C-alpha positions as a printed Julia matrix, in Angstrom:
882×3 Matrix{Float64}:
 32.01    9.62  151.86
 32.26    7.9   148.48
 35.47    5.98  147.74
 36.82    6.59  151.23
 38.54    3.2   151.12
 40.57    4.29  148.08
 42.1     7.31  149.81
 45.67    7.31  151.21
 45.59    6.34  154.89
 46.06    9.82  156.37
 43.4    11.39  154.13
 41.13    8.48  155.01
 41.55    9.23  158.72
 40.68   12.88  158.13
 37.6    11.94  156.13
 36.52    9.53  158.86
 37.0    12.25  161.46
 35.18   15.09  159.72
 32.31   12.78  158.7
 32.05   11.82  162.42
 32.76    8.16  161.76
 35.83    8.07  164.02
 37.2    10.7   166.38
 40.83   10.73  165.26
 41.44   14.15  166.81
 40.31   13.31  170.33
 43.99   13.1   171.32
 46.73   15.38  170.07
 49.61   17.7   170.98
 47.15   19.91  172.83
 49.15   20.19  176.05
 50.55   23.7   176.34
 54.26   24.32  176.65
 53.69   27.26  179.0
 50.68   27.83  181.2
 52.46   29.93  183.84
 52.77   33.66  183.23
 49.61   33.76  181.13
 46.72   36.17  181.6
 44.33   33.29  182.31
 46.32   32.22  185.37
 46.7    35.79  186.64
 44.47   36.7   189.61
 46.54   39.69  190.73
 45.1    43.12  191.44
 47.37   44.89  188.94
 47.42   42.47  186.0
 51.07   41.49  186.53
 50.75   38.01  185.03
 54.49   37.31  184.88
 55.05   37.79  188.61
 51.74   36.43  189.87
 52.33   32.92  188.52
 56.03   32.32  187.88
 58.05   29.45  186.47
 59.14   28.65  190.03
 55.5    28.58  191.18
 54.51   26.26  188.33
 56.3    23.35  189.96
 54.17   23.58  193.12
 50.97   25.36  192.14
 47.88   24.0   190.43
 46.74   25.67  187.24
 43.13   26.67  186.78
 42.78   26.94  183.0
 45.12   24.36  181.53
 48.34   22.4   182.01
 51.84   22.41  180.54
 54.64   19.96  179.86
 57.41   18.9   177.49
 56.58   17.04  174.25
 53.16   16.42  175.73
 49.73   15.27  174.63
 46.23   15.45  176.06
 42.65   14.8   175.12
 40.96   17.77  173.45
 39.74   19.18  176.79
 43.03   18.62  178.61
 41.5    16.28  181.19
 44.23   13.63  180.98
 47.76   14.83  180.25
 51.04   13.13  179.43
 54.48   14.69  179.13
 58.19   14.06  179.61
 60.15   15.04  182.73
 63.93   14.66  183.12
 66.78   15.02  185.6
 70.48   14.86  184.86
 71.61   14.36  188.46
 72.94   17.92  188.7
 70.04   20.33  188.13
 68.46   22.15  191.08
 64.98   21.37  189.75
 63.24   18.56  187.96
 62.85   19.44  184.27
 59.06   19.19  183.91
 58.49   22.23  181.68
 60.49   24.47  179.4
 62.34   27.36  180.99
 62.48   30.89  179.68
 62.64   34.51  180.72
 59.49   36.38  181.58
 58.71   39.57  179.67
 60.3    41.91  182.24
 63.4    39.7   182.58
 64.33   39.41  178.92
 66.2    42.27  177.32
 63.78   41.9   174.39
 60.75   40.56  176.23
 59.74   36.97  176.92
 62.24   34.46  175.62
 62.36   30.66  175.85
 65.82   29.33  176.76
 65.69   25.73  175.61
 66.56   23.71  172.52
 63.6    21.76  171.15
 62.4    20.93  167.66
 59.18   19.74  166.05
 60.32   17.05  163.63
 57.13   15.48  162.33
 53.35   15.46  162.69
 50.33   14.47  160.63
 46.98   16.31  160.56
 45.25   13.46  162.44
 48.25   13.26  164.82
 48.56    9.61  163.88
 52.33   10.06  164.06
 54.22   12.78  165.93
 57.91   13.3   166.64
 59.56   15.82  168.97
 63.22   16.41  169.87
 64.44   17.99  173.11
 68.14   18.58  173.8
 68.89   18.25  177.5
 72.31   19.25  178.92
 74.2    16.71  181.02
 75.67   19.41  183.24
 73.74   21.73  185.52
 71.25   23.78  183.53
 72.41   27.44  183.64
 69.19   28.94  184.98
 70.89   31.62  187.05
 73.42   32.51  184.36
 70.68   33.01  181.76
 68.7    35.27  184.07
 71.65   37.36  185.25
 73.3    37.85  181.87
 70.08   38.9   180.15
 69.31   41.2   183.07
 72.5    43.15  182.38
 72.06   43.34  178.61
 70.48   46.35  176.98
 68.07   46.64  174.08
 70.94   47.24  171.67
 72.53   43.86  172.49
 71.67   40.35  171.32
 69.74   38.07  173.64
 71.86   35.68  175.66
 70.82   32.22  174.5
 71.32   28.73  175.89
 73.91   27.97  173.2
 75.86   31.08  174.29
 76.38   29.67  177.8
 78.76   26.95  176.57
 76.62   24.2   178.04
 76.62   22.36  174.66
 80.25   23.02  173.72
 81.54   19.5   174.43
 78.37   17.79  173.21
 77.61   16.8   176.79
 73.89   16.54  176.24
 71.11   14.05  175.64
 68.87   13.97  172.6
 65.42   13.1   173.9
 63.13   12.01  171.07
 59.46   11.52  171.9
 57.28    9.75  169.34
 53.57    8.96  169.29
 51.7     6.62  166.97
 47.96    5.97  167.04
 46.92    2.35  166.68
 43.38    3.68  166.86
 41.58    6.8   168.0
 42.01    5.91  171.69
 45.08    3.7   171.55
 48.28    5.76  171.65
 51.69    4.13  171.41
 54.61    6.09  172.86
 58.36    5.76  172.48
 60.88    7.92  174.31
 64.43    7.44  173.01
 67.34    9.03  174.85
 70.77    9.25  173.18
 73.99   10.24  174.91
 75.75   12.62  172.51
 78.62   13.22  174.91
 82.08   11.62  175.16
 81.48    9.94  178.54
 78.97    7.7   180.29
 76.21    9.84  181.79
 73.19    9.33  184.04
 69.71   10.6   183.26
 66.43   10.04  185.08
 63.39    9.81  182.84
 59.91   10.4   184.25
 57.18    9.9   181.62
 54.46   11.64  183.61
 50.72   11.07  183.5
 48.46   13.46  185.36
 44.9    14.68  185.57
 43.97   18.32  185.25
 42.67   19.6   188.55
 39.01   20.54  188.36
 38.02   19.29  191.81
 39.73   22.18  193.63
 37.69   24.72  191.67
 34.38   23.21  190.62
 32.17   20.41  191.92
 32.85   17.0   190.4
 30.67   13.95  190.97
 33.78   11.89  191.52
 37.43   12.86  191.88
 39.45   11.27  189.06
 42.01    8.62  189.95
 45.16    7.0   188.6
 45.65    3.59  190.26
 48.39    0.95  190.22
 47.33   -2.37  188.65
 49.0    -5.74  188.24
 49.74   -6.7   184.65
 50.65  -10.17  183.41
 53.42   -8.93  181.12
 53.91   -5.25  181.92
 53.05   -3.04  184.89
 50.32   -0.52  184.27
 48.02    2.0   185.9
 44.34    2.52  185.31
 42.75    5.94  184.9
 39.18    6.65  185.91
 37.75    9.99  184.86
 34.05   10.84  184.77
 34.55   13.26  181.86
 36.72   11.05  179.65
 36.08    7.48  180.72
 38.55    4.77  181.65
 42.06    4.34  180.23
 45.14    2.32  180.99
 48.79    3.37  180.77
 51.22    0.51  180.15
 54.97    1.03  180.44
 58.29   -0.79  180.39
 59.39   -2.01  183.8
 60.85    1.01  185.66
 63.17    1.56  188.6
 60.32    3.02  190.69
 56.61    3.94  190.61
 55.73    7.4   191.91
 52.28    8.76  192.88
 51.08   12.11  194.17
 48.19   14.57  193.72
 48.0    17.41  191.22
 47.25   19.9   193.99
 48.88   23.11  195.22
 51.56   22.97  197.88
 49.92   25.73  199.91
 52.69   25.76  202.48
 55.25   26.67  199.85
 53.11   29.11  197.85
 50.93   30.77  200.49
 52.66   29.89  203.78
 49.62   27.89  204.89
 49.48   24.38  206.35
 48.87   21.58  203.85
 46.04   19.11  204.45
 48.31   16.26  203.25
 51.89   15.94  201.92
 51.02   14.58  198.47
 51.25   17.73  196.37
 52.13   18.66  192.79
 55.84   19.13  193.5
 56.42   15.82  195.34
 58.25   14.21  192.42
 60.62   17.16  192.32
 61.4    16.79  196.02
 61.76   13.01  195.75
 64.16   13.05  192.8
 66.31   16.02  193.83
 66.61   14.85  197.45
 66.79   11.16  196.53
 64.01   10.45  199.01
 61.21    8.36  197.53
 59.59    7.25  200.78
 56.42    9.32  200.28
 56.12    9.07  196.5
 56.44    5.25  196.56
 54.12    4.82  199.52
 50.93    5.57  197.61
 49.4     3.31  194.97
 47.02    5.89  193.53
 46.68    9.62  192.96
 46.1    12.19  190.24
 49.73   12.44  189.14
 51.87    9.44  188.33
 55.2     8.54  186.81
 57.33    5.46  186.36
 60.96    6.46  187.03
 63.77    5.17  184.83
 67.35    5.64  186.01
 69.4     5.3   182.83
 73.19    5.17  182.71
 74.09    5.65  179.06
 77.51    5.1   177.52
 78.85    7.6   174.98
 76.79    7.27  171.82
 74.32    4.86  173.42
 70.53    5.13  172.9
 67.87    3.63  175.14
 64.18    3.51  174.27
 61.3     3.32  176.76
 57.89    2.17  175.53
 54.49    3.2   176.88
 50.92    2.77  175.73
 47.88    4.86  176.68
 44.76    2.98  175.67
 41.12    2.22  176.38
 41.97   -1.47  175.98
 43.01   -3.94  178.66
 45.98   -5.75  177.17
 47.84   -8.82  178.3
 50.84   -8.03  176.07
 50.92   -4.31  175.26
 54.38   -4.34  173.65
 54.18   -7.28  171.25
 55.54   -7.15  167.71
 52.45   -5.24  166.63
 53.63   -2.26  168.69
 56.7    -1.76  166.49
 54.69   -2.59  163.38
 52.2     0.19  164.09
 55.04    2.67  164.53
 56.64    1.61  161.25
 53.35    1.8   159.37
 52.42    5.21  160.79
 55.84    6.6   159.9
 55.47    5.3   156.35
 51.98    6.81  156.12
 53.34   10.12  157.37
 55.99   10.05  154.65
 53.37    9.13  152.04
 51.18   12.02  153.14
 54.09   14.45  152.96
 55.05   13.1   149.53
 51.54   13.88  148.32
 51.74   17.48  149.5
 55.33   18.13  148.38
 55.4    16.23  145.08
 57.49   18.77  143.16
 59.78   19.85  145.99
 63.49   19.16  146.08
 64.9    17.09  148.93
 65.95   20.21  150.83
 62.64   21.99  150.18
 60.77   18.92  151.37
 62.66   18.94  154.66
 61.8    22.61  155.19
 58.13   21.9   154.48
 58.13   18.79  156.67
 59.4    20.63  159.74
 57.23   23.68  159.04
 54.12   21.48  158.87
 55.27   19.7   162.03
 55.61   22.98  163.92
 52.24   24.15  162.65
 50.57   20.94  163.84
 52.42   20.72  167.16
 51.18   24.27  167.84
 47.56   23.15  168.04
 46.84   23.73  171.73
 43.91   23.46  174.11
 42.72   26.93  175.1
 40.31   27.4   177.99
 39.32   30.85  179.21
 35.91   31.87  180.55
 36.31   35.56  181.26
 33.26   36.02  183.49
 34.3    33.14  185.76
 37.91   34.27  185.67
 36.98   37.77  186.79
 34.99   36.67  189.8
 35.94   33.23  191.09
 37.92   30.06  190.48
 41.25   30.92  192.06
 43.55   29.04  194.4
 44.09   32.46  195.92
 41.43   35.04  196.84
 40.77   37.09  193.66
 41.49   40.8   194.06
 38.31   42.92  193.69
 40.14   45.37  191.4
 40.18   42.69  188.72
 36.48   43.12  188.0
 37.28   46.4   186.27
 40.68   45.43  184.91
 42.03   43.6   181.89
 39.4    42.14  179.53
 36.61   42.96  181.99
 34.31   44.02  179.13
 34.65   40.62  177.44
 32.36   38.61  179.7
 30.86   36.8   176.71
 34.2    35.22  175.81
 34.3    31.58  176.92
 36.5    29.11  175.15
 37.12   25.36  175.39
 38.73   24.96  172.0
 41.78   23.69  170.16
 43.53   26.73  168.72
 46.5    27.28  166.48
 48.94   29.19  168.67
 51.5    31.67  167.3
 54.24   30.11  169.47
 53.52   27.49  172.11
 55.91   29.03  174.66
 56.32   32.73  173.9
 52.75   33.28  172.68
 50.69   30.42  174.18
 47.42   32.1   173.28
 45.65   33.1   170.1
 46.26   36.27  168.13
 43.39   36.81  165.72
 45.38   37.9   162.69
 48.17   35.37  163.26
 45.6    32.58  163.24
 44.16   33.75  159.93
 47.58   33.39  158.3
 48.09   30.0   159.97
 44.91   28.77  158.34
 46.24   29.53  154.86
 49.09   27.07  155.5
 46.75   24.59  157.21
 44.64   24.62  154.04
 47.42   22.7   152.27
 47.26   19.75  154.68
 43.9    19.94  156.48
 41.45   22.36  154.86
 38.65   21.27  157.19
 40.65   22.32  160.24
 41.58   25.58  158.49
 37.92   26.37  157.85
 36.76   25.41  161.33
 39.56   27.42  162.92
 38.72   30.54  160.96
 35.01   30.16  161.66
 35.79   29.78  165.36
 36.65   33.48  165.65
 33.18   34.38  164.42
 31.4    32.15  166.95
 29.28   33.74  169.65
 31.72   32.64  172.36
 34.56   34.53  170.62
 33.12   37.43  168.65
 31.61   40.15  170.84
 27.91   40.95  170.39
 28.9    44.2   168.65
 30.91   42.29  166.04
 34.43   42.86  167.36
 36.83   39.94  167.07
 39.08   39.64  170.16
 42.68   40.53  169.34
 44.89   38.58  171.76
 44.89   37.5   175.39
 46.7    40.49  176.9
 44.13   42.89  175.46
 41.11   41.5   173.66
 39.95   45.04  172.91
 43.05   45.95  170.95
 42.72   45.87  167.17
 44.39   43.3   164.93
 44.3    43.73  161.15
 41.02   42.37  159.73
 42.49   39.59  157.59
 39.84   36.93  158.2
 38.09   37.6   154.88
 41.46   37.51  153.08
 42.2    34.14  154.69
 38.72   32.79  153.91
 38.99   33.39  150.17
 42.53   31.98  150.11
 41.46   28.81  151.94
 38.55   28.45  149.54
 40.84   28.82  146.52
 43.48   26.4   147.85
 40.86   23.72  148.49
 39.26   24.39  145.11
 42.65   24.07  143.41
 43.58   20.85  145.21
 40.21   19.09  145.12
 38.41   20.69  142.21
 35.61   21.95  144.44
 35.37   25.01  146.66
 33.25   25.1   149.81
 30.61   27.76  149.15
 28.82   26.98  152.4
 31.99   27.91  154.27
 32.24   31.18  152.33
 28.63   32.02  153.13
 29.09   31.34  156.84
 32.22   33.49  156.96
 30.65   36.26  154.9
 27.55   36.55  157.09
 29.51   36.86  160.33
 32.27   39.06  158.91
 29.63   41.52  157.73
 29.05   42.19  161.45
 32.75   42.64  162.06
 33.06   44.97  159.07
 30.29   47.14  160.5
 32.1    47.23  163.86
 35.22   48.52  162.11
 33.27   51.2   160.28
 31.59   52.4   163.48
 34.63   52.28  165.74
 37.73   53.34  163.8
 36.45   55.91  161.32
 35.73   58.59  163.88
 34.87   61.38  161.45
 33.11   59.24  158.8
 35.75   60.17  156.23
 36.69   56.61  155.2
 40.12   57.2   156.75
 40.7    54.76  159.58
 42.61   54.98  162.82
 42.79   51.41  164.11
 45.57   51.52  166.7
 48.68   49.4   166.67
 47.14   46.99  164.15
 49.58   44.21  164.99
 52.61   46.2   163.84
 53.77   46.85  167.4
 56.46   49.54  167.3
 56.33   50.6   163.64
 55.31   54.15  164.56
 57.22   56.88  166.32
 54.87   56.48  169.3
 52.4    53.92  170.66
 49.54   54.05  168.17
 47.09   52.37  170.54
 47.0    55.02  173.24
 48.2    58.44  174.3
 48.29   60.08  170.88
 50.44   63.21  171.31
 48.7    66.56  171.59
 45.34   64.9   172.24
 44.93   64.29  168.52
 44.0    61.3   166.44
 46.16   59.34  164.04
 44.73   58.69  160.6
 46.57   55.56  159.61
 47.52   54.5   156.12
 47.68   50.87  157.19
 44.31   51.09  158.96
 42.76   52.53  155.81
 44.58   50.03  153.59
 43.45   47.09  155.72
 39.87   48.31  155.41
 40.2    48.7   151.65
 41.58   45.16  151.45
 38.73   43.99  153.7
 36.25   45.57  151.25
 37.83   43.81  148.29
 37.96   40.47  150.1
 34.29   40.73  150.99
 33.56   41.79  147.42
 35.48   38.8   146.05
 33.63   36.41  148.36
 30.29   37.95  147.41
 31.09   37.59  143.7
 32.07   33.94  144.13
 28.85   33.15  145.96
 26.7    35.31  143.64
 27.59   33.12  140.66
 25.58   30.36  142.41
 23.25   32.55  144.46
 22.4    35.9   142.86
 21.04   37.23  146.18
 24.67   38.02  147.02
 25.08   40.29  144.0
 23.63   43.16  146.02
 26.34   42.68  148.65
 29.02   42.72  145.97
 27.68   46.09  144.79
 27.68   47.38  148.39
 31.35   46.48  148.99
 32.38   47.81  145.6
 30.82   51.17  146.44
 32.45   51.23  149.85
 35.85   50.49  148.34
 35.46   53.34  145.86
 34.91   55.86  148.66
 37.86   54.55  150.72
 40.14   54.77  147.68
 39.02   58.32  146.99
 39.51   59.34  150.61
 43.02   57.94  150.89
 44.27   59.45  147.65
 42.43   62.82  147.6
 43.78   63.69  144.19
 41.97   66.99  143.81
 44.17   70.07  144.08
 44.23   71.49  147.58
 42.64   68.39  149.18
 44.65   67.09  152.13
 45.51   63.43  151.97
 47.96   60.75  153.03
 50.05   60.91  149.84
 53.14   63.07  149.81
 53.62   64.13  146.19
 57.17   65.33  146.66
 58.44   62.22  148.44
 56.18   59.73  146.66
 54.85   57.85  149.68
 51.78   57.42  151.87
 52.24   58.7   155.43
 50.13   58.53  158.59
 48.59   61.9   159.5
 48.31   63.29  163.02
 45.18   65.47  163.28
 45.33   67.81  166.29
 42.24   69.17  168.11
 42.62   72.54  166.36
 42.36   70.82  162.97
 46.05   71.03  162.13
 47.33   68.03  160.14
 50.89   66.82  160.64
 52.28   64.06  158.37
 54.4    61.47  160.17
 57.0    60.84  157.49
 58.03   57.29  158.27
 58.69   55.11  155.22
 57.41   51.74  156.36
 55.26   48.86  155.15
 52.32   50.83  156.55
 52.63   53.02  153.47
 53.36   50.1   151.14
 50.31   48.23  152.42
 48.13   50.39  150.18
 49.39   48.23  147.29
 47.8    45.11  148.82
 44.25   46.33  148.26
 43.89   45.13  144.69
 41.45   42.79  142.92
 41.34   41.66  139.32
 37.77   40.7   138.42
 37.64   38.3   135.52
 35.52   39.12  132.46
 33.79   35.73  132.81
 32.61   36.7   136.29
 31.34   40.07  135.12
 29.45   38.42  132.25
 27.61   36.22  134.74
 26.67   39.15  136.99
 25.14   41.89  134.8
 23.8    43.95  137.73
 27.26   44.15  139.25
 28.78   45.11  135.9
 26.1    47.77  135.62
 27.08   49.24  138.99
 30.7    49.61  137.83
 29.55   51.35  134.68
 27.26   53.63  136.7
 30.08   54.68  139.02
 32.35   55.44  136.08
 29.68   57.46  134.29
 28.12   59.44  137.12
 31.06   60.0   139.48
 33.51   61.14  136.86
 33.2    64.81  137.91
 33.11   64.28  141.68
 35.49   61.36  141.96
 38.87   62.25  143.4
 40.24   58.97  142.04
 38.56   57.07  139.21
 39.14   53.66  140.79
 38.48   51.76  137.58
 41.11   53.52  135.5
 40.72   51.27  132.47
 37.42   49.76  131.4
 36.21   47.76  128.41
 33.41   45.21  128.21
 35.77   42.64  126.69
 38.41   42.88  129.44
 38.89   42.11  133.1
 38.38   44.95  135.58
 41.13   45.99  137.98
 40.2    47.54  141.32
 43.22   49.11  143.0
 43.46   51.32  146.06
 46.45   53.02  144.46
 46.34   54.87  141.1
 48.71   53.5   138.45
 51.23   56.37  138.7
 51.47   56.05  142.47
 51.64   52.28  142.21
 54.71   52.61  139.98
 56.43   54.89  142.51
 55.66   52.59  145.48
 56.74   49.4   143.72
 60.03   50.99  142.69
 60.62   51.94  146.36
 59.72   48.44  147.5
 62.19   46.89  145.03
 64.97   49.31  145.93
 67.72   47.5   147.86
 68.7    50.72  149.63
 65.13   50.93  150.95
 62.82   47.92  151.35
 64.23   45.03  149.31
 66.62   42.97  151.39
 68.65   39.94  150.4
 65.98   37.77  152.07
 62.72   39.64  151.51
 60.88   42.92  151.99
 61.89   44.86  155.08
 59.28   46.39  157.37
 61.03   49.79  157.45
 63.09   51.52  154.81
 66.82   51.1   155.21
 66.93   54.81  154.42
 66.01   55.35  158.07
 69.54   54.38  159.04
 69.52   58.14  159.29
 66.92   58.49  162.09
 63.66   60.31  161.51
 62.61   62.7   164.29
 59.58   64.87  164.82
 58.59   67.19  167.67
 54.94   67.05  168.76
 53.52   69.07  171.61
 57.0    69.78  172.98
 58.19   66.17  172.9
 60.64   64.67  170.42
 59.7    61.35  168.81
 61.94   59.33  166.56
 62.48   56.12  164.66
 65.46   54.5   162.99
 66.17   51.38  160.97
 66.64   48.46  163.36
 67.12   45.29  161.27
 66.84   42.72  164.08
 65.97   42.94  167.79
 63.86   45.83  168.96
 65.63   48.7   170.67
 62.43   50.16  172.11
 60.18   49.07  174.97
 56.99   49.61  172.96
 54.77   46.54  173.41
 57.37   44.93  175.66
 60.12   45.06  173.08
 59.6    41.42  172.11
 58.63   42.15  168.5
 60.19   44.6   166.07
 58.68   46.18  162.97
 61.43   48.74  162.45
 63.41   46.93  159.78
 63.14   43.12  160.0
 61.53   40.84  157.43
 58.14   39.4   158.36
 56.95   36.33  156.46
 53.22   37.1   156.61
 53.57   40.6   155.18
 55.9    39.35  152.45
 53.37   36.67  151.57
 50.7    39.35  151.31
 52.84   41.47  148.95
 53.72   38.47  146.78
 49.99   37.8   146.38
 49.56   41.47  145.48
 52.08   41.19  142.65
 50.32   38.1   141.37
 46.97   39.91  141.34
 48.38   42.89  139.42
 50.01   40.49  136.97
 46.69   38.75  136.34
 45.52   42.04  134.84
 48.62   43.58  133.25
 50.44   40.34  132.32
 53.69   41.14  130.46
 52.55   44.67  129.72
 53.88   45.81  133.07
 57.49   45.19  134.09
 59.85   46.66  136.68
 63.56   46.51  137.28
 64.4    43.89  139.89
 66.11   45.19  141.92
 65.36   48.82  141.1
 68.12   50.32  138.97
 69.55   46.93  137.94
 68.36   47.0   134.33
 66.87   43.52  134.89
 63.19   43.87  133.91
 60.69   41.27  135.14
 56.91   41.07  135.18
 55.22   41.19  138.58
 54.6    37.45  138.75
 58.31   36.84  138.18
 59.17   39.45  140.79
 56.92   37.64  143.27
 58.81   34.42  142.6
 62.16   36.14  143.06
 61.1    37.52  146.45
 59.78   34.07  147.36
 63.18   32.56  146.56
 64.88   35.09  148.83
 62.52   34.19  151.67
 62.94   30.43  151.18
 66.72   30.84  151.08
 66.7    31.86  154.76
 65.88   28.25  155.66
 67.95   26.55  152.97
 71.61   25.65  153.24
 73.97   27.99  151.4
 77.14   26.92  149.56
 78.96   26.52  152.87
 76.14   24.39  154.29
 74.83   27.11  156.62
 71.26   28.29  156.99
 70.98   32.1   157.33
 68.38   31.71  160.1
 71.06   30.14  162.34
 73.71   32.79  161.64
 74.61   33.42  165.29
 75.3    29.74  165.97
 76.28   28.4   162.57
 79.18   26.34  163.95
 76.85   24.38  166.22
 74.26   23.92  163.47
 76.97   22.49  161.21
 77.41   19.53  163.58
 76.01   16.09  162.82
 73.12   16.16  165.28
 72.14   19.78  164.53
 72.65   20.19  160.78
 69.17   19.06  159.72
 67.26   20.99  162.41
 65.28   24.06  161.36
 63.66   26.74  163.51
 60.84   28.94  162.22
 61.31   32.29  163.84
 58.9    35.15  164.41
 60.77   37.5   162.06
 64.16   37.84  160.37
 67.1    40.23  160.27
 66.55   42.75  157.48
 70.23   42.59  156.52
 71.13   38.9   156.62
 68.0    36.79  157.24
 68.99   35.68  160.73
 66.08   34.34  162.79
 64.89   36.79  165.47
 62.13   36.88  168.08
 60.12   33.84  169.12
 62.05   30.8   167.89
 59.01   28.58  167.21
 56.51   30.97  165.68
 55.88   28.43  162.98
 52.3    29.66  162.71
 52.64   32.37  160.12
 56.23   31.63  159.26
 54.87   28.3   158.0
 53.72   30.31  154.96
 57.12   29.36  153.54
 55.5    26.02  152.63
 52.95   27.85  150.48
 55.72   29.81  148.75
 57.64   26.63  147.93
 54.5    24.97  146.61
 53.56   27.96  144.44
 57.03   28.24  142.91
 57.13   24.51  142.12
 53.6    24.53  140.72
 54.55   27.28  138.28
 57.84   25.83  137.06
């Protein structure tokens, strides 16, 4: 760790952490925002996770596999948790966790119904800032449920802002900030501002609790939170055999409340409780204004000081707390505020270093995107074998042993994961996480590498090489983008530091070789190099569910499945080439993946006359093919990004690389010479020893046709990016298979089908991750063709640009969704632009799951910053190339 003292403070903390000098990441925003309704907490016989453990149950029932809260933190194993609870004097329940609709309740699937924003965070979590907007009038729980219940798929979701609860600005802004004085000394400020026109009361309960292990597994000693007497400030001590001893100091409150983090069995199961101190006691005490029980105890496993705050219009009150290993006589001296000021300055300095060339508005977009990405790092605990058999507050149903994920007994996780969305998707999705890591590489490449490697570990990856897809079905198939992410992370770190991590590439390559083999053996049923795959993350993009129940008992040969595998080949080839320059033992693997790519490219294109294939010559597009048991092939003529994805499998191999690897160059020359008569597609269309070599899944003529379709504004090119389905399908496409009619039409925003719960839509919206992939594709083609290849942008406009310039133009359209237009509105907030024009909303940005294909409005999960955070990479790449 040479020159570590010369580094900026945040980079210094990261260096100290990853060199194991100081554990700066022991504490972080790892507390989930939704633990209820997850598969891990579901012990039902039928796998109905939403109804087995509901939002209403969460108040009274102990979790087994984690905890949840608002603006919370925990240690990395979620032993000790801290979060914010609130009551406005009118709500029927204490606000301890974010409310939202379960999958079956929402007219488009699960849907959080709260206003909260991730404002700031650093990679070491040395400074974190979170905003929650809490109504002063009764929270419209019932109204949200009933109105969404009556709405159909063709209607917008009924959101919290639609209820009118914020119309008169009768709400509180609750800002929670954390600053680390040291690795185990966390300073906390909770500032509540009355944005309304009148004096209003709010009860604040900064809650400390201990995750309940003792009800499920043997512990040598039950943990304890105990009241202590401080000389300057009251405090409680925490004793935990797994974590050690801590103290929580806090400003003098109105009351001190204690209970146990244990299930209220009388309420949940109709059984008699062994004592009255249960998880929901604070709720009962506050709502009923009866504190006799909660104030009677001086110790427990759940604790909160209670602050009854009467705030005048415009007034702000700040409560200070400190969670620390130290015993302090004066926890809130001047140094407390100094640490906060310094950490905020260091956070700004760190951001300045990452966003040097960004405009003020771009910097704000990047700042909040990074914050959301970092706040979405969550503790994830799930041991499938234990979960299947034991460890329930209720008696596990025997049917579970053969139910969901029952063949994944080797999966056992106690890890910090980057979640797609901490409320709507509070679990990992393998391909989402790969994209997250590409954005993480800009701010914390070590975390990016460790996160990507995590999916290849023996406690994640199955013995047969399969990578688990996502919690609701580990056996489903996500696109294999881990190799793509690995080479991108390597290149970003190499660009920013001057040195790439070859050891990381080797570790990824060795494990992904197993996963590649799994793909070959499992989804190429007829050994034709045409792959099936399943839904491949693109939920409802097909006319029917591609994961199961293929009509007519046939199989679906998928263009996207084959394209993903071709891209996988090229990614593995690129990694092998990079390593082979230093270690020529990997040159053989480069030759292997080159050969495999050649055969996939030939199989997809089948250029020989009379050979069936996925390309439709008349319509100029790649289509999925349904192969029936009698051998009949039926093209499914849907013009979607599944067909465009074939463009993404492209690699420009530099001449300098080829010169260093003569055996690999020789293999290319051999294929060109000896397969010329049998090859259905001569993959290397142009070859000269003094030039780069371009490997492309798509022949040049077909590439031209596809790119022109992609850049056609009446098809794929929208005002804010590339759509997932051609706008030409405003006229629905229908096909009859085995007596049943199937259809698809252009749906630019919310899904109008129940496929995969209806919460995601790939039938027209703009998806950031896929756009990022296509922009990289254009860049790769440009590296080979340079200015010798130009297209009209948009098609038919007469405005010719090279592919690198086209990539930048698409990037600008994507970035513009988050930027303010001439009227000061952000397209993402189109449905509530009046509210987001107000003083205390105008600088707040949400990073949605996907975006309306017509106008860029944010749709789906409102905090899926994970892969939508790729906007920070787009901004950086545009500014770097100015």
